[in-house]
LONU-49250 format. One line per 8 residues: number of its first residue (from 1); their letters; for each residue y, z, x of N, C-alpha, C, O. Coordinates in pm, 1 decimal. Atoms other than C-alpha are relative to their C-alpha. Example, Ala and Ser with C-alpha at 12.3 -4.5 7.8 and 13.67 -1.06 7.14 Angstrom:
<sites>
1> AS> -119.0/0.0/89.0/-450.0/780.0/1230.0/120.0/0.0/90.0/118.1/66.5/193.6 | -119.0/-6.0/-82.0/-106.0/714.0/1367.0/109.0/73.0/-77.0/219.8/89.9/-26.1
</sites>
This chain:
<sites>
1> XXXXXXXX> 52.2/38.4/145.5/10610.1/12106.2/22407.7/44.8/-156.3/-52.6/149.1/-218.1/-30.7 | -24.5/120.2/30.3/10576.3/11796.7/22258.2/105.1/-6.3/-168.3/91.2/70.9/-263.2 | -52.5/-4.0/114.4/10822.1/11690.7/21984.8/-45.3/-81.0/-100.1/-94.3/-192.1/-80.0 | 78.5/80.9/110.5/10720.1/11606.9/21610.7/107.7/-77.2/-23.6/223.9/-38.3/-12.5 | -66.5/106.3/49.4/10851.0/11285.7/21496.8/-39.6/-59.6/-133.0/-145.9/-118.8/-151.4 | -12.4/28.9/159.4/10924.9/11218.8/21105.3/19.5/-123.0/12.9/123.6/-158.2/68.6 | -15.5/87.4/17.6/10857.1/10899.4/21048.7/137.9/-59.7/-72.3/187.5/19.1/-152.8 | -103.2/21.5/62.2/11168.0/10690.6/20930.6/-14.1/-21.3/-160.6/78.4/11.6/-234.8
9> XXXXXXXX> 34.2/44.3/127.0/11036.5/10585.8/20608.7/-7.4/141.9/-97.8/43.3/154.1/-209.3 | -24.0/-110.0/58.0/10975.8/10939.4/20527.9/130.9/102.2/-4.9/152.0/197.3/-80.1 | -176.3/-69.9/-45.7/11325.5/11082.4/20626.0/86.0/-80.3/-98.3/199.8/-40.9/-123.6 | -119.5/41.7/142.8/11488.8/10866.2/20336.8/-82.0/12.7/-89.5/-34.7/-58.0/-178.4 | 69.2/-19.0/103.8/11225.3/10949.9/20097.8/94.9/71.2/-127.1/127.7/189.1/-113.7 | -94.8/-65.3/54.3/11452.9/11017.7/19805.9/115.6/-43.4/-45.4/149.8/-23.9/-162.1 | -116.8/51.1/-60.7/11743.3/10872.6/19889.9/38.8/-87.1/-155.7/127.8/-62.6/-237.1 | -8.2/117.0/132.9/11700.6/10576.8/19601.2/32.7/49.2/-119.1/110.3/-0.8/-200.5
17> XXXXXXXX> -12.9/-76.3/150.6/11665.9/10833.6/19319.8/160.6/51.7/6.5/218.4/10.8/-94.2 | -121.1/-22.6/-2.8/12016.2/10967.5/19396.7/124.3/-83.3/-33.2/219.1/-68.0/-110.3 | -80.0/142.8/24.5/12180.5/10639.9/19433.9/-16.5/-32.3/-145.1/76.7/-38.4/-225.3 | 0.1/59.6/117.8/12024.4/10525.7/19141.3/49.7/97.8/-118.9/93.7/29.1/-211.1 | -19.0/-95.7/69.7/12098.9/10836.0/18929.9/192.2/2.1/-26.2/259.8/-5.4/-128.8 | -150.2/22.1/-34.0/12473.8/10828.3/19066.8/38.8/-131.1/-103.1/95.0/-118.4/-211.9 | -29.4/122.8/73.1/12500.4/10452.6/18948.5/-38.3/-1.8/-168.0/20.8/-74.4/-247.9 | 53.0/32.1/141.5/12328.9/10487.2/18612.3/91.3/73.8/-89.9/119.6/45.3/-206.3
25> XXXXXXXX> -103.7/-92.4/105.9/12573.6/10771.1/18501.6/132.1/-50.8/10.7/207.5/-8.1/-76.8 | -107.9/93.8/-21.8/12864.7/10545.9/18617.9/2.7/-78.6/-100.5/102.2/-86.1/-172.5 | 24.0/141.0/78.6/12761.9/10273.8/18424.0/-13.0/77.0/-168.2/54.3/38.4/-263.8 | 1.3/-97.6/126.6/12673.6/10531.6/18124.9/176.6/-20.2/-48.7/234.3/-96.1/-126.4 | -164.8/1.7/11.3/13050.3/10599.2/18138.6/69.4/-49.6/-18.6/167.5/-4.3/-77.6 | -88.9/73.6/21.1/13197.1/10337.8/18143.4/-33.5/-106.9/-82.3/49.2/-197.2/-95.0 | 54.6/85.6/142.2/13000.4/10139.2/17859.4/37.2/146.6/-88.5/98.2/113.2/-190.1 | -59.9/-72.3/117.6/13085.3/10463.0/17658.1/159.6/-15.6/-23.9/199.2/-25.3/-140.0
33> XXXXXXXX> -117.2/25.3/-36.3/13442.3/10419.7/17763.5/50.7/-114.1/-80.4/149.6/-111.7/-153.7 | -14.8/155.9/53.8/13427.6/10048.5/17652.1/7.5/35.9/-136.9/111.8/31.3/-202.2 | 11.9/-15.6/183.3/13306.4/10137.9/17286.0/87.3/90.0/-68.0/129.2/56.7/-178.9 | -158.0/-77.3/40.7/13587.5/10421.3/17230.5/94.0/-98.0/9.8/143.9/-116.4/-101.2 | -94.0/91.3/-32.4/13828.1/10151.6/17367.1/4.0/-88.6/-118.3/97.8/-103.6/-196.5 | 11.2/104.8/151.9/13689.7/9894.5/17095.8/36.7/92.3/-105.4/121.6/56.2/-186.9 | 5.9/-70.7/161.6/13683.5/10137.3/16822.6/128.8/14.8/-14.4/173.6/-28.4/-120.6 | -99.8/-39.0/16.8/14014.7/10257.0/16892.8/107.3/-156.6/-39.6/191.0/-156.2/-129.9
41> XXXXXXXX> -70.2/148.2/30.4/14174.0/9874.5/16880.2/-49.4/-43.3/-167.8/23.3/-102.3/-247.7 | 30.7/62.9/118.8/13972.8/9808.1/16571.2/71.4/87.3/-93.4/129.7/23.6/-181.2 | -78.4/-87.6/48.9/14135.7/10118.1/16421.7/131.1/-23.9/-49.4/174.5/-21.7/-164.6 | -140.9/59.4/-30.2/14466.1/10010.1/16519.4/52.6/-96.2/-77.3/160.5/-91.9/-136.2 | -7.1/167.9/71.0/14421.5/9631.1/16373.3/22.7/73.8/-180.4/114.7/39.9/-254.8 | 43.4/-17.8/129.9/14300.8/9817.4/16029.8/138.1/89.0/-37.9/207.0/42.7/-128.7 | -133.4/-34.9/-9.5/14607.3/10039.7/16051.7/124.4/-70.3/-28.3/206.3/-49.0/-117.8 | -107.4/114.8/33.8/14838.5/9758.0/16091.4/7.0/-50.6/-85.8/124.7/-78.0/-109.1
49> XXXXXXXX> 39.9/96.7/86.8/14730.1/9571.4/15835.8/25.0/114.8/-132.5/104.1/58.5/-208.2 | -4.4/-85.6/95.5/14733.9/9869.3/15567.3/174.7/46.9/42.0/237.8/87.6/-55.6 | -165.1/-26.0/2.7/15118.0/9940.2/15683.3/63.2/-107.5/-62.6/160.5/-95.2/-137.0 | -75.8/134.6/41.0/15186.1/9560.2/15617.9/13.3/-13.2/-106.8/117.0/-42.5/-166.4 | 9.3/-5.2/157.0/15026.3/9583.4/15288.3/68.0/78.0/-57.3/119.5/28.9/-157.8 | -46.9/-131.4/51.6/15166.5/9898.1/15198.2/140.0/-27.0/-29.4/194.4/-28.4/-139.8 | -161.9/49.0/2.6/15517.1/9801.5/15277.5/53.2/-106.4/-99.7/146.1/-101.0/-180.4 | -78.6/126.5/90.2/15550.4/9458.8/15122.1/-68.8/15.1/-130.2/-6.0/-54.6/-210.0
57> XXXXXXXX> 9.2/25.6/116.7/15362.4/9512.5/14809.5/78.6/130.0/-96.9/100.5/121.6/-217.8 | -68.3/-69.8/42.6/15542.6/9828.0/14756.7/149.2/-38.4/-36.1/202.4/-16.3/-144.9 | -128.1/98.9/6.8/15880.7/9627.2/14827.0/21.0/-81.7/-131.5/106.9/-65.0/-218.0 | 23.2/118.1/124.8/15781.8/9337.9/14577.3/-4.8/56.0/-131.0/2.3/-20.2/-227.4 | 32.8/-85.0/117.9/15730.7/9626.8/14308.6/130.3/22.8/-44.2/143.2/43.7/-164.8 | -103.1/-59.5/52.0/16098.2/9709.9/14307.4/77.7/-104.8/-86.4/73.0/-227.7/-90.2 | -81.9/86.9/86.6/16343.0/9627.0/14055.1/134.6/-49.3/89.2/204.0/25.1/158.4 | -109.2/60.0/-55.5/16607.9/9355.8/14177.7/187.2/78.1/10.1/273.5/103.1/94.3
65> XXXXXXXX> -131.5/-67.6/46.0/16903.7/9511.4/14001.1/44.1/129.6/24.5/164.3/153.4/12.1 | -52.3/-119.0/24.4/16898.8/9874.3/14043.9/35.7/36.2/121.9/-10.9/-28.4/215.8 | -74.4/-80.3/-104.5/17086.4/10085.9/14292.8/-80.3/27.5/116.9/-202.2/14.4/105.7 | 71.7/-30.6/-92.9/16992.4/10186.2/14632.1/-69.6/130.7/-24.5/-187.3/121.9/10.4 | 59.9/-103.7/5.2/16896.5/10547.4/14551.2/-107.2/1.3/-110.1/-182.2/98.7/-116.1 | 111.8/21.7/107.1/16665.2/10428.7/14249.0/-110.4/-83.6/92.4/-225.7/-40.9/98.2 | 120.9/82.7/-74.8/16469.4/10152.0/14482.4/-35.4/88.6/97.3/-156.3/101.7/115.8 | 85.5/-75.9/-87.6/16436.6/10391.9/14745.7/-86.8/104.3/-39.5/-171.6/157.2/32.3
73> XXXXXXXX> 91.5/-129.9/74.8/16289.0/10658.7/14488.7/-129.2/-86.3/-17.0/-217.8/-59.7/64.3 | 100.4/106.9/29.2/16034.1/10372.8/14357.2/-89.8/-39.0/122.8/-212.4/-31.4/131.0 | 104.7/24.0/-118.4/15939.2/10261.7/14701.2/-63.7/118.4/42.3/-186.6/112.1/47.5 | 93.6/-156.8/2.8/15837.3/10647.2/14773.4/-93.9/5.8/-60.0/-191.5/61.3/-9.6 | 84.8/-50.7/68.1/15650.7/10644.3/14503.3/-95.4/-104.5/0.4/-209.8/-70.0/-29.0 | 122.5/140.2/-22.9/15452.3/10280.1/14552.7/-43.9/68.9/115.1/-156.7/117.4/106.6 | 59.3/-32.3/-134.7/15408.2/10396.5/14903.3/-120.4/102.3/-36.9/-233.1/79.4/7.2 | 65.4/-112.6/-4.4/15247.2/10722.2/14791.0/-152.1/-43.8/-102.3/-266.2/-0.7/-85.4
81> XXXXXXXX> 117.0/20.7/91.2/15027.7/10558.1/14490.8/-82.3/-96.3/113.9/-204.4/-84.0/104.4 | 58.4/87.0/-74.5/14922.4/10303.0/14760.4/-86.5/120.3/114.4/-209.5/122.8/120.4 | 107.8/-102.9/-81.1/14797.7/10598.9/15021.4/-88.5/39.6/-67.0/-200.2/24.9/-17.5 | 57.3/-79.7/53.4/14660.9/10794.0/14742.2/-168.0/-126.3/-35.0/-285.1/-98.6/-9.3 | 80.5/115.0/15.7/14460.6/10437.8/14636.3/-112.0/17.4/126.0/-222.3/69.2/108.6 | 63.4/51.8/-113.0/14315.9/10369.9/14958.4/-23.9/140.1/104.3/-114.3/136.9/187.9 | 71.8/-114.3/-98.7/14281.6/10707.0/15151.8/-32.0/132.7/-58.5/-87.4/227.6/-3.0 | 87.8/-106.5/74.3/14209.6/10935.9/14888.9/127.2/138.1/-26.3/208.2/171.1/60.3
89> XXXXXXXX> -111.2/-121.2/-19.8/14439.0/11252.0/14758.9/11.3/77.2/99.6/122.6/129.0/108.9 | 13.3/-86.8/-108.8/14336.8/11452.8/15073.0/42.1/-39.7/120.0/47.9/30.0/221.3 | -24.2/43.5/-134.3/14438.8/11233.7/15313.3/160.5/-38.1/4.5/220.0/-45.8/111.9 | -126.3/21.3/24.9/14782.0/11154.1/15181.3/100.9/76.0/26.8/89.2/195.9/1.7 | -78.7/-105.3/-36.6/15082.1/11286.7/15300.5/147.9/-1.2/-78.2/228.8/84.9/-43.7 | -77.7/23.8/59.8/15341.4/11175.9/15068.5/122.0/-52.0/113.2/130.1/-30.6/234.2 | -107.8/104.7/-110.1/15653.8/10948.5/15206.6/88.8/51.7/-18.9/121.4/93.2/-130.1 | -161.7/-63.0/-19.7/15977.3/11077.3/15323.4/23.4/-1.0/155.5/-59.3/-13.8/245.8
97> XXXXXXXX> -44.8/-13.3/-120.2/16159.5/11103.8/15603.8/-46.6/81.4/117.3/-51.6/51.5/236.6 | 39.0/-110.5/-75.7/16035.4/11425.3/15722.7/-131.1/21.5/-60.1/-129.6/110.8/-144.7 | 121.7/-22.7/78.2/15672.3/11415.1/15602.9/-83.4/131.7/13.0/-119.9/152.7/128.7 | 95.9/-131.0/-44.6/15467.0/11740.5/15598.8/-139.5/-32.8/-88.5/-158.9/-97.4/-191.5 | 133.1/66.1/53.7/15121.0/11705.3/15532.2/-106.8/122.8/35.6/-99.5/191.4/137.6 | 119.7/-103.9/12.0/14796.9/11945.8/15454.6/-92.0/-30.1/143.9/-131.2/59.0/219.3 | 63.9/65.4/-84.7/14617.1/11705.3/15701.5/94.5/-73.1/88.2/139.4/-183.5/57.4 | -81.6/96.2/-84.0/14830.7/11614.5/16012.3/-56.7/-111.6/84.8/11.1/-165.1/172.6
105> XXXXXXXX> 44.6/127.2/-54.9/14619.3/11345.1/16128.4/6.9/-137.3/-39.6/-49.6/-235.0/9.6 | -37.9/126.1/107.3/14761.4/11092.1/15861.5/129.4/23.1/-8.4/176.8/123.2/-62.2 | -159.5/-58.2/65.6/15133.8/11057.3/15854.5/57.8/-166.8/-21.0/51.9/-254.4/65.2 | -84.7/84.4/-9.4/15331.4/10792.1/15706.3/128.1/25.1/-59.4/142.6/94.8/-159.8 | -139.3/-47.4/1.1/15716.4/10792.6/15724.5/69.9/-125.1/-27.1/51.1/-231.0/32.7 | -72.5/109.6/32.2/15941.6/10579.1/15569.3/169.7/23.0/25.9/229.4/130.2/15.8 | -127.6/-1.9/-17.7/16294.2/10477.1/15647.4/83.7/-130.5/-65.6/48.6/-242.9/-29.5 | -67.1/86.1/101.6/16524.5/10270.6/15411.1/132.9/-35.0/34.5/202.6/60.8/68.1
113> XXXXXXXX> -170.7/64.1/-24.8/16879.1/10065.7/15471.2/15.5/-81.3/-95.7/-60.6/-164.2/-145.6 | -91.8/1.4/136.5/17144.0/10028.3/15205.9/48.5/-174.9/67.5/83.5/-188.2/184.8 | -106.8/72.7/-9.7/17293.1/9676.7/15197.3/156.9/23.0/-41.2/182.2/7.0/-160.6 | -145.0/-73.5/38.6/17669.1/9798.0/15177.3/61.1/-89.3/-65.1/167.5/-52.5/-114.9 | -101.8/125.6/75.0/17798.9/9469.4/15019.0/-82.5/19.8/-155.9/-12.7/46.1/-253.8 | 49.4/-25.0/147.6/17548.7/9502.9/14703.4/-49.1/130.5/-32.7/-87.7/156.9/-146.5 | 37.6/-102.2/68.0/17461.2/9843.2/14723.8/-146.2/24.2/-23.0/-191.2/117.1/-90.1 | 158.7/-10.9/46.9/17072.6/9768.5/14727.6/-71.2/4.3/133.1/-18.6/-11.4/243.3
121> XXXXXXXX> 85.5/13.5/-116.7/16801.2/9780.5/14954.0/0.5/-104.3/81.7/-0.6/-214.9/27.8 | -6.8/105.6/-106.3/16809.8/9576.3/15263.5/-113.5/7.2/87.4/-162.3/-99.2/125.5 | 105.0/-7.8/-107.8/16544.8/9693.0/15493.7/-77.3/134.4/7.9/-31.6/247.6/23.7 | 71.6/-130.2/3.9/16255.1/9912.9/15481.5/-101.7/57.4/103.9/-201.7/-12.3/86.3 | 98.8/-6.5/-124.7/16034.3/10043.0/15782.8/-96.5/125.0/-38.0/-73.3/229.2/-99.2 | 126.8/-139.9/10.2/15707.7/10262.2/15788.0/-65.2/-11.2/121.9/-108.9/-109.4/181.8 | 62.9/3.6/-124.3/15581.1/10383.4/16063.8/-152.3/101.7/-33.2/-157.6/184.4/-124.2 | 121.2/-88.0/22.5/15208.9/10547.2/16091.0/-52.4/52.0/119.2/-34.2/-2.3/228.2
129> XXXXXXXX> 51.3/-65.6/-84.2/15038.6/10771.5/16277.5/-152.2/37.0/-25.2/-177.3/77.0/-138.9 | 128.0/-43.8/69.6/14651.2/10844.4/16274.7/-50.0/69.5/138.2/-59.1/1.2/240.2 | 102.0/-74.7/-102.1/14473.2/11101.2/16514.5/-136.7/-17.1/-20.7/-210.6/33.6/-105.1 | 175.5/35.9/-4.6/14136.7/10961.7/16596.6/-71.0/106.7/107.6/-20.3/126.7/217.9 | 93.6/-23.8/-56.7/13873.9/11145.3/16726.0/-92.9/-64.1/83.5/-178.4/-135.6/31.2 | 115.7/59.6/-82.3/13669.7/11039.8/17043.4/-116.9/9.5/-37.2/-143.4/69.1/-141.6 | 155.1/-4.1/36.4/13307.1/10999.7/17042.8/-49.1/45.3/148.3/-88.3/159.8/170.7 | 43.6/-2.2/-139.5/13220.2/10953.7/17421.6/123.5/18.9/104.3/97.3/34.4/223.6
137> XXXXXXXX> -127.2/-39.4/-87.8/13558.8/11011.0/17584.0/-12.5/151.7/12.4/33.9/216.0/106.6 | -23.0/-141.7/-36.0/13502.7/11355.8/17529.5/-35.6/71.1/108.8/10.7/178.0/148.6 | 67.1/-88.9/-143.9/13275.4/11418.1/17848.1/115.2/-72.9/114.2/88.3/-61.8/233.8 | -107.0/2.6/-87.7/13579.6/11295.2/18023.4/154.4/56.8/-38.6/261.7/16.5/6.5 | -80.7/-86.8/9.0/13788.4/11552.4/17871.3/90.0/-71.8/-144.4/169.2/7.9/-194.7 | -106.0/90.8/136.9/13980.3/11304.7/17549.1/-86.8/30.2/-67.0/-201.9/-13.4/-70.4 | 77.5/0.4/132.8/13898.9/11465.6/17250.0/73.1/-70.2/-110.3/12.6/-68.9/-217.5 | -26.3/55.0/92.9/14130.5/11270.8/17047.8/125.4/-92.1/48.8/199.3/-44.5/135.0
145> XXXXXXXX> -122.6/85.6/-7.5/14402.9/10975.6/17057.1/62.1/-40.2/-120.6/-5.3/-80.6/-215.3 | -96.7/37.7/73.8/14701.2/10906.8/16858.4/-5.4/-116.2/15.5/-26.1/-164.2/126.9 | -11.4/132.4/14.2/14729.5/10564.3/16721.0/127.6/-3.1/-106.8/139.6/60.3/-211.7 | -122.5/24.3/110.5/15072.3/10440.5/16566.5/36.4/-122.0/-3.0/56.7/-185.3/100.6 | -85.0/119.4/41.4/15207.7/10147.3/16400.1/99.4/11.3/-35.5/129.3/123.2/-77.1 | -131.9/54.2/99.3/15539.5/9999.8/16262.5/-21.6/-81.9/-42.7/-95.2/-160.1/17.5 | -29.9/108.0/67.5/15597.4/9776.8/16024.0/147.6/-2.1/-81.3/187.8/95.5/-144.6 | -128.0/22.0/69.1/15943.6/9632.7/15884.7/15.6/-77.3/-61.0/-31.3/-179.3/-10.5
153> XXXXXXXX> -31.0/96.5/101.8/16053.4/9434.6/15589.3/129.3/-12.5/-29.6/207.8/82.1/-23.8 | -147.5/13.4/25.0/16363.9/9282.7/15498.6/-24.7/-51.9/-152.5/-135.6/-96.9/-181.4 | 4.3/111.2/112.4/16456.2/9126.9/15119.7/54.1/-89.0/3.5/166.3/-95.3/53.7 | -32.9/145.4/-6.8/16472.6/8777.8/15069.6/117.9/3.3/-73.2/118.2/65.0/-179.7 | -100.6/32.4/100.1/16788.7/8694.0/14934.7/-1.0/-83.4/-103.3/-52.5/-194.7/-93.1 | 34.2/32.5/141.9/16814.5/8624.4/14568.9/59.3/-157.3/-18.0/11.7/-235.0/-100.8 | -48.1/185.7/19.5/16986.4/8261.3/14583.7/38.7/-40.3/-104.7/126.7/40.7/-133.9 | -77.4/16.8/123.3/17097.4/8141.3/14287.2/-140.9/10.8/-133.0/-116.9/-28.0/-247.3
161> XXXXXXXX> 112.0/-35.2/114.1/16753.2/8224.3/14064.9/-3.7/151.9/7.8/-11.8/208.8/116.6 | -16.9/-111.6/46.0/16773.7/8567.3/13886.6/-138.2/56.0/8.4/-225.3/-12.9/-44.7 | 158.7/-61.4/-1.2/16441.7/8791.3/13950.0/34.3/118.6/-40.2/144.6/172.6/-32.4 | 4.7/-121.9/58.1/16333.9/9087.1/13790.6/-60.7/99.0/164.0/-39.1/215.0/199.3 | 80.3/-98.5/-115.2/16151.3/9225.4/14103.6/85.9/-95.0/169.4/124.4/-211.3/181.5 | -24.3/56.8/-109.3/16261.2/9194.2/14486.4/-94.4/-79.7/37.1/-200.7/-89.1/-24.3 | 94.4/93.3/-84.9/16106.8/8942.6/14732.9/18.1/66.2/126.7/131.9/82.8/170.5 | -39.7/-30.4/-153.0/16055.7/9081.2/15079.7/-104.3/-75.0/98.7/-207.9/-133.1/66.5
169> XXXX> 97.4/67.1/-99.3/15902.5/8954.1/15390.5/0.0/104.0/127.8/85.8/186.3/159.8 | -27.3/-102.5/-124.4/15786.1/9123.9/15713.0/99.7/-50.6/104.4/145.4/-164.8/109.5 | -71.5/80.3/-93.9/15981.5/9083.9/15985.1/-36.0/90.5/117.7/30.4/47.9/212.2 | 39.8/-29.8/-95.9/15809.4/9341.8/16251.2/-146.1/66.3/-47.9/-223.2/113.0/36.0
</sites>
């Protein structure tokens, strides 16, 4: 019985389609992850800028001669006003060491440190976390990413000139 021979060209028919589809899916997956990661870095830069501005502007509004407790209270109020003005009342958490929120996706936490010699505010730190939902990375099972930033500021010594307000500078 004669053997039936399939031409070599026909035996490979369709292989290029499978290879092309696999390569295309890999390319689209890598492209989508690149878009998400780029977006994460952009949001982190915006969050860092917001934390820096919030801390410096809030500290520079504080009265220079007030006691630590009063400065801490006014710093908390100033940061809360900043949050409400920039993120809206629904997105604010209030500022405290243990921030409770109705929206756990945005958290600002404040830590304040006292200068023991003058009994005034010496340093303040703000920690911000933002839970960002992904767009394309969901295909790979990554639904959200938590982005966190940290900012710290110290008061600048008054020197010989008397001031009504504190002067602060970023240190971290």
